[in-house]
PAZAPA-4460 file (N, C-alpha, C; in steps of 0.05 Angstrom, whole numbers, plus 32768, in hexadecimal, padded with zeros to 4 digits):
% residues 186
    n_x    n_y    n_z   ca_x   ca_y   ca_z    c_x    c_y    c_z   seq   type   mol
   7D71   7EC4   80B7   7D81   7EDD   80CC   7D9E   7ED8   80C2     1      M     A
   7DAC   7EC0   80C6   7DC9   7EC3   80C4   7DD2   7EC9   80A5     2      R     A
   7DBD   7EBF   8095   7DC8   7EC0   8075   7DC8   7EDF   806E     3      A     A
   7DB4   7EEF   8081   7DB2   7F10   807D   7DCA   7F1E   808B     4      A     A
   7DD1   7F11   80A1   7DED   7F1D   80A8   7DFF   7F17   8096     5      T     A
   7E05   7EFD   808A   7E20   7EFE   807E   7E18   7F0D   8060     6      E     A
   7E01   7F10   8051   7E04   7F1F   803D   7E05   7F3B   8042     7      A     A
   7DFC   7F48   805A   7DFC   7F67   805C   7E1F   7F69   806A     8      A     A
   7E29   7F4F   8072   7E48   7F59   8072   7E59   7F55   805E     9      K     A
   7E4F   7F48   8048   7E5A   7F45   8036   7E5A   7F5E   801F    10      R     A
   7E45   7F68   801C   7E3A   7F7E   8014   7E4C   7F96   801D    11      L     A
   7E4E   7F9A   803F   7E5D   7FAE   8046   7E7E   7FAA   8041    12      V     A
   7E85   7F94   803A   7E9F   7F90   803C   7EA6   7F97   801B    13      L     A
   7E98   7F8F   800A   7EA0   7F99   7FEA   7E97   7FB6   7FE4    14      E     A
   7E89   7FC2   7FF4   7E85   7FD8   7FF1   7EA0   7FEB   7FFF    15      V     A
   7EA7   7FE0   8015   7EBE   7FF5   801C   7ED8   7FEA   8012    16      L     A
   7ED5   7FCE   8009   7EF5   7FC5   7FF6   7EF3   7FD5   7FDD    17      G     A
   7EDA   7FD7   7FCA   7ED7   7FE5   7FB4   7EE0   8002   7FB4    18      W     A
   7ED0   800B   7FCE   7ED5   802D   7FD0   7EF4   8031   7FD8    19      S     A
   7F02   8021   7FE1   7F1B   8028   7FF3   7F2D   8020   7FD7    20      L     A
   7F28   8010   7FC6   7F36   800F   7FB0   7F30   8021   7F96    21      L     A
   7F1B   802B   7F98   7F19   8041   7F84   7F28   805C   7F8F    22      L     A
   7F1F   8061   7FAA   7F32   8078   7FB7   7F53   807B   7FB2    23      V     A
   7F58   8064   7FBF   7F72   805E   7FBA   7F80   8065   7F9A    24      G     A
   7F6F   8051   7F8B   7F76   805A   7F69   7F79   8077   7F66    25      F     A
   7F66   808A   7F67   7F61   809F   7F63   7F79   80AF   7F7B    26      L     A
   7F80   80A7   7F8C   7F95   80B4   7F9C   7FB4   80AD   7F96    27      A     A
   7FB1   8098   7F81   7FCC   809B   7F75   7FD4   80B5   7F60    28      L     A
   7FBD   80BF   7F55   7FC9   80D5   7F44   7FC0   80E9   7F56    29      F     A
   7FB6   80E9   7F66   7FB0   8102   7F79   7FBF   8105   7F95    30      L     A
   7FBF   8116   7FA4   7FCD   8117   7FBE   7FBB   8105   7FC9    31      P     A
   7FCF   80EB   7FDF   7FC2   80E1   7FF2   7FCE   80C6   7FF0    32      G     A
   7FC7   80B3   8003   7FD6   80A0   8007   7FCD   8089   7FF2    33      P     A
   7FC9   808C   7FDB   7FC0   807B   7FC5   7FCA   805D   7FC6    34      G     A
   7FE7   8054   7FC6   7FEB   8034   7FCA   7FE0   802F   7FDC    35      L     A
   7FDE   803A   7FF8   7FD9   802D   8011   7FB5   802A   800E    36      L     A
   7FA9   8035   8004   7F94   8037   7FFE   7F81   8028   7FF2    37      L     A
   7F9C   8021   7FD5   7F93   800A   7FC6   7F94   7FEC   7FD4    38      T     A
   7FAA   7FEB   7FDF   7FAC   7FD2   7FEE   7F99   7FD2   8009    39      V     A
   7F92   7FDD   8012   7F82   7FDF   8023   7F66   7FD5   801B    40      A     A
   7F59   7FDD   8000   7F43   7FD5   7FF1   7F48   7FBB   7FEC    41      G     A
   7F5F   7FAE   7FDC   7F65   7F97   7FD6   7F66   7F89   7FF2    42      L     A
   7F6F   7F89   8004   7F73   7F7E   8024   7F53   7F7B   8027    43      A     A
   7F3C   7F8A   801E   7F26   7F8F   802F   7F18   7F78   8017    44      V     A
   7F1D   7F74   7FFB   7F12   7F66   7FED   7F1A   7F49   7FEA    45      L     A
   7F32   7F49   7FFA   7F40   7F35   7FF9   7F30   7F1F   800A    46      S     A
   7F22   7F24   8016   7F0E   7F17   802F   7EF5   7F0B   8019    47      T     A
   7EEC   7F14   8004   7EDC   7F0B   7FF5   7EE2   7EFE   7FD8    48      Q     A
   7EF8   7F0C   7FD1   7F05   7F01   7FBA   7F1D   7EF3   7FB8    49      Y     A
   7F26   7EE4   7FA6   7F3A   7ED0   7FA2   7F4D   7EE0   7F96    50      G     A
   7F47   7EF1   7F83   7F59   7EFE   7F76   7F67   7F14   7F80    51      W     A
   7F59   7F1C   7F95   7F61   7F32   7FA2   7F71   7F2A   7FC0    52      A     A
   7F73   7F11   7FC3   7F86   7F05   7FD2   7F9C   7EFC   7FCB    53      K     A
   7F93   7EF8   7FB2   7FB0   7EF2   7FA6   7FC5   7F03   7F9C    54      R     A
   7FB3   7F1F   7F93   7FC9   7F3D   7F95   7FD0   7F45   7FAA    55      M     A
   7FC1   7F3E   7FC2   7FCD   7F4B   7FDC   7FE5   7F3E   7FE5    56      T     A
   7FE2   7F27   7FDC   7FFB   7F11   7FEA   801E   7F1D   7FE5    57      E     A
   801D   7F24   7FD0   8039   7F2D   7FC7   803D   7F49   7FD0    58      P     A
   8024   7F58   7FD0   8027   7F70   7FDD   802F   7F74   7FF9    59      V     A
   801F   7F5E   800C   8026   7F5B   8027   8040   7F54   8030    60      K     A
   8051   7F42   801B   8067   7F35   8024   807D   7F4C   801A    61      V     A
   8078   7F5A   8007   808B   7F75   8002   808D   7F86   801B    62      H     A
   8071   7F8D   801D   806C   7FA2   8033   8079   7F9C   8050    63      A     A
   8077   7F84   8057   8081   7F77   8070   80A2   7F7D   806C    64      W     A
   80AD   7F6E   8058   80CC   7F78   8053   80D6   7F90   804F    65      R     A
   80C4   7FA6   8041   80CB   7FC4   8042   80CF   7FD2   805F    66      A     A
   80B9   7FC3   8071   80B6   7FD3   808B   80CB   7FCA   8098    67      A     A
   80D1   7FAC   8099   80F0   7F9E   80AB   8108   7FB2   809C    68      A     A
   810A   7FB8   8087   811F   7FBD   8077   8127   7FE5   807E    69      E     A
   810E   7FEE   8080   810A   800A   8084   8112   8011   809C    70      G     A
   8113   8001   80AE   8122   8008   80C8   8131   7FF6   80D3    71      V     A
   8142   7FF1   80C2   815A   7FE1   80C8   8171   7FF1   80DC    72      E     A
   8174   800F   80D2   8183   8020   80E5   8179   8036   80E3    73      N     A
   8187   804C   80F4   8178   8065   80FD   817D   8072   80E6    74      W     A
   818C   8075   80D3   818D   8086   80C0   8172   8085   80AA    75      M     A
   8170   8068   80AA   814E   8067   8097   813D   806D   80A5    76      R     A
   813C   8066   80C4   8122   8072   80D1   8121   8095   80D4    77      I     A
   813A   80A1   80D7   813F   80C0   80D6   8130   80CA   80BA    78      T     A
   813F   80BF   80A4   8139   80CE   8088   8112   80C6   8085    79      L     A
   8110   80B1   808D   80EE   80A6   808C   80E0   80BA   8099    80      S     A
   80EC   80C3   80B6   80D7   80D9   80C2   80DA   80F1   80B4    81      T     A
   80F6   80F8   80AE   80F5   8115   809E   80E4   8118   8085    82      L     A
   80E1   80FE   807C   80CC   8101   8065   80B4   8105   806B    83      G     A
   80AB   80F0   807B   8094   80F6   8082   8089   8112   8091    84      A     A
   809C   8119   80A2   809B   8139   80AB   8095   814C   8094    85      L     A
   80A6   8149   807C   80AA   815A   8067   8090   815C   805D    86      T     A
   8084   8144   8055   8068   8146   804C   8053   8152   8060    87      A     A
   8055   814F   807A   8048   8159   808B   8047   817D   808D    88      G     A
   805C   8183   8082   8063   81A0   807C   805B   81AF   8066    89      A     A
   8060   819E   8054   804D   81A5   8039   8033   81A7   803D    90      F     A
   802A   8191   8048   8006   8196   8052   7FFF   81B2   8060    91      G     A
   8015   81B2   8076   800B   81CD   807F   800D   81E7   8073    92      A     A
   801D   81E5   805B   8029   81FB   804C   800C   81FB   8038    93      L     A
   8003   81E4   8031   7FEA   81E2   8024   7FD7   81EE   802C    94      W     A
   7FCE   81E7   8046   7FB0   81F5   8056   7FBC   8212   805C    95      I     A
   7FD2   821F   805E   7FD7   8238   8065   7FD3   8248   804F    96      W     A
   7FD6   8242   8039   7FDA   824A   801E   7FE1   8266   801B    97      S     A
   8000   826D   8019   8004   8288   801D   7FFA   828F   7FF5    98      P     A
   8001   82A6   7FFC   8000   82B6   7FD8   8014   82A8   7FCB    99      T     A
   8015   82A5   7FAE   8027   82A1   7FA0   8042   82B9   7F9C   100      P     A
   8059   82A5   7FA2   806A   82BE   7FA2   8076   82CF   7F8C   101      P     A
   8086   82E1   7F87   8084   82F5   7F6E   8092   82E7   7F58   102      S     A
   80A5   82D3   7F60   80B3   82C0   7F4D   80A0   82AC   7F3D   103      W     A
   808B   82A3   7F47   8076   8291   7F38   8073   829C   7F22   104      W     A
   8072   8292   7F08   8069   829B   7EF4   804E   8290   7EE6   105      M     A
   8047   827A   7EF4   8029   826D   7EED   8014   827E   7EF6   106      L     A
   8000   827B   7EEB   7FE7   828A   7EFC   7FE4   827E   7F18   107      P     A
   7FD9   828B   7F25   7FD9   828A   7F43   7FC4   8275   7F4C   108      P     A
   7FB8   826A   7F3A   7FA5   824F   7F3F   7FB6   823E   7F46   109      T     A
   7FD4   8239   7F34   7FE1   8229   7F36   7FF2   8225   7F4C   110      W     A
   7FF1   8235   7F60   7FFE   8237   7F75   7FF2   8223   7F89   111      W     A
   8004   8213   7F90   7FEF   8202   7FA7   7FD8   81F5   7FA0   112      L     A
   7FD4   81F2   7F86   7FBA   81E6   7F7C   7FAF   81CB   7F94   113      F     A
   7F96   81D0   7F91   7F86   81B9   7FA6   7F7D   81CB   7FB8   114      G     A
   7F8D   81DB   7FC7   7F84   81E4   7FE0   7F87   81D8   7FF6   115      G     A
   7F77   81D8   8008   7F77   81C9   8026   7F7B   81B2   8025   116      P     A
   7F64   81AC   8011   7F63   8190   8012   7F7C   8178   8007   117      A     A
   7F8A   8185   8001   7FA5   817B   7FF2   7FB9   817F   800F   118      V     A
   7FB6   818F   801A   7FC9   8195   8033   7FBA   817C   8047   119      G     A
   7FA6   8177   804A   7F97   8163   8063   7FA4   814C   8056   120      I     A
   7FA5   8143   803B   7FAB   8123   8035   7FC6   8124   8032   121      T     A
   7FD6   8138   8039   7FF2   8137   8035   7FFC   8135   8057   122      L     A
   7FEB   8149   8065   7FEF   8140   8085   7FE8   8127   8090   123      I     A
   7FC9   811E   8084   7FC5   8104   808D   7FDC   80EA   8082   124      G     A
   7FE5   80F1   8067   7FFC   80DB   805E   800C   80DB   806D   125      S     A
   8013   80F9   807E   802E   80F7   8091   802C   80EF   80A5   126      S     A
   8013   80F3   80B4   800E   80E1   80CD   8007   80C5   80CA   127      L     A
   8005   80B6   80B2   8003   809E   80B2   8018   808F   80A3   128      L     A
   802A   80A4   809B   8049   8099   809A   8052   8091   80B1   129      A     A
   8052   80AA   80C4   8065   80A9   80E0   8058   8092   80F0   130      L     A
   8040   808F   80EE   802D   8078   80FF   8040   805A   80F4   131      G     A
   803C   8059   80D4   8048   8040   80CC   8063   803A   80D9   132      L     A
   8073   8053   80D0   808D   8051   80DC   8092   804A   80F9   133      L     A
   8085   8056   8109   8086   8051   8127   8080   802E   812D   134      A     A
   8069   802C   8120   8064   8011   8122   8078   7FFC   8113   135      Y     A
   8085   8003   8105   809D   7FF6   80F4   80B4   7FF3   8109   136      S     A
   80BD   8007   811B   80D6   8009   8129   80C9   7FF7   8142   137      V     A
   80B5   7FFC   814A   80AF   7FEA   8164   80AE   7FC9   8156   138      H     A
   80A5   7FC8   8145   80A1   7FA7   813D   80BE   7F9D   8130   139      R     A
   80CA   7FAC   8123   80E8   7FA0   811C   80FC   7FA5   8120   140      F     A
   8104   7FC7   8127   811B   7FD1   8132   8125   7FBE   8145   141      H     A
   8141   7FB5   8144   8155   7FA4   814F   8146   7F8C   815E   142      D     A
   812E   7F84   814A   8124   7F67   8152   812E   7F53   8138   143      R     A
   813B   7F45   813D   814A   7F2E   8125   8135   7F1E   8127   144      P     A
   8125   7F17   813A   8112   7F01   8133   80F4   7F0A   8124   145      E     A
   80F4   7F1A   8120   80E1   7F29   8117   80E1   7F30   80FB   146      A     A
   80FC   7F35   80F7   8107   7F37   80D7   810D   7F18   80C9   147      V     A
   8114   7F0A   80E3   8114   7EEC   80D8   80F6   7EE1   80CC   148      A     A
   80E6   7EEB   80DB   80CA   7EDC   80DA   80C0   7EEE   80B8   149      E     A
   80C2   7F06   80B6   80C0   7F12   809C   80CE   7EFD   8085   150      V     A
   80E8   7EFD   808F   80FA   7EED   8070   80EE   7ED3   8070   151      K     A
   80E8   7EC4   8086   80D8   7EAA   8080   80BC   7EAE   8072   152      R     A
   80AF   7EB9   807A   8097   7EC2   806B   809C   7ECA   804D   153      N     A
   80AE   7ED5   8047   80B9   7EDE   8028   80C1   7EC7   8022   154      E     A
   80CD   7EB4   8028   80D3   7E99   801E   80C2   7E88   8019   155      R     A
   80AB   7E84   802C   809E   7E72   802B   8083   7E7D   8012   156      A     A
   8080   7E9D   800E   8076   7EA3   7FF5   8082   7E9D   7FDD   157      Y     A
   8097   7EA0   7FDB   80AE   7E9B   7FC4   80AB   7E7E   7FBD   158      R     A
   80A7   7E67   7FCB   80A7   7E50   7FCE   8089   7E49   7FC0   159      A     A
   8074   7E51   7FCB   805C   7E54   7FC2   8054   7E5B   7FAA   160      K     A
   8060   7E71   7F9C   8061   7E7F   7F86   806D   7E67   7F6E   161      V     A
   808A   7E5F   7F74   809A   7E4A   7F66   8080   7E32   7F60   162      A     A
   8077   7E26   7F7B   8061   7E0F   7F74   804A   7E16   7F62   163      R     A
   8041   7E2B   7F65   802F   7E31   7F4F   8038   7E38   7F37   164      R     A
   804B   7E42   7F32   805A   7E41   7F12   8059   7E2A   7F09   165      R     A
   8066   7E17   7F1A   806E   7DFA   7F10   8053   7DEB   7F0D   166      R     A
   803F   7DEF   7F17   8029   7DE6   7F17   801B   7DEA   7EFC   167      A     A
   801E   7E09   7EFC   8013   7E1A   7EDD   8023   7E09   7EC7   168      H     A
   803C   7E0A   7EC4   804A   7DFF   7EB1   803F   7DE7   7EAB   169      L     A
   803D   7DD4   7EC2   8037   7DB7   7EBC   801F   7DB1   7EB5   170      R     A
   8008   7DC1   7EB6   7FF2   7DC2   7EAE   7FF0   7DC7   7E8D   171      L     A
   7FFE   7DE0   7E88   7FFD   7DE0   7E70   800C   7DD1   7E59   172      N     A
   801F   7DBF   7E68   802C   7DA7   7E58   8019   7D92   7E54   173      R     A
   8005   7D8D   7E67   7FF2   7D75   7E6A   7FDC   7D83   7E55   174      M     A
   7FDA   7D9C   7E4C   7FC2   7DA2   7E3D   7FD1   7DA6   7E22   175      R     A
   7FED   7DA8   7E1E   7FF2   7DAA   7E09   7FF6   7DD0   7E02   176      G     A
   7FEF   7DD6   7E0F   7FE9   7DF8   7E11   8005   7E07   7DFF   177      A     A
   7FFF   7E1A   7DEE   801A   7E2A   7DE0   8022   7E3A   7DF9   178      R     A
   800D   7E43   7E06   8017   7E56   7E1D   8028   7E51   7E2E   179      D     A
   803F   7E56   7E32   8053   7E44   7E3F   805B   7E56   7E57   180      R     A
   8050   7E77   7E5C   8059   7E88   7E61   8048   7E88   7E7F   181      V     A
   804C   7E8C   7E9A   8044   7E8B   7EAE   803E   7EA7   7EB8   182      W     A
   8027   7EAF   7EC1   8024   7EC7   7EBE   8014   7ECE   7EE3   183      H     A
   8024   7EC1   7EF0   8026   7EC7   7F10   8038   7EE0   7F16   184      G     A
   8034   7EE4   7F30   8046   7EF8   7F3D   805C   7EEE   7F55   185      R     A
   806F   7EFD   7F58   8086   7EED   7F62   8088   7F03   7F7A   186      V     A
***
């Protein structure tokens, strides 16, 4: 019974992870939160695969640092809020779908291409950005201890990468391998 439950859980996690990764990859080229969905897919897959965990680790470190730096002062918070609200306004425009203006020289099908689906993804991205911004403000703004924790985690990650690099180079020397280049991530 327990083996069947574990197998079902693994199947659900793999289907969810690969689906998020695929949709995220497509959303990199189409309107939508492509990077966020790609990272979410990798995060789900990291529970099943070591390679996915290794790929999400540097992203996680950089994302926490960006979240902390993004709310360092009120100017950054204001500009981020305006950017998210602008994306939402464009989404509302896409849903409203006004007729092309007289100066529009391309065929009318190129005016606000994609229709309401694009507007919905823009509004969703805007709401997601505002939510993440609110979380970052709550977690990091005027909280030096939280920012110090992020910096400690980044230093620990860099030390781990340096240890991996030294081990890789040592192993190559032991093997006498020609490939002296380390292909890891920093």
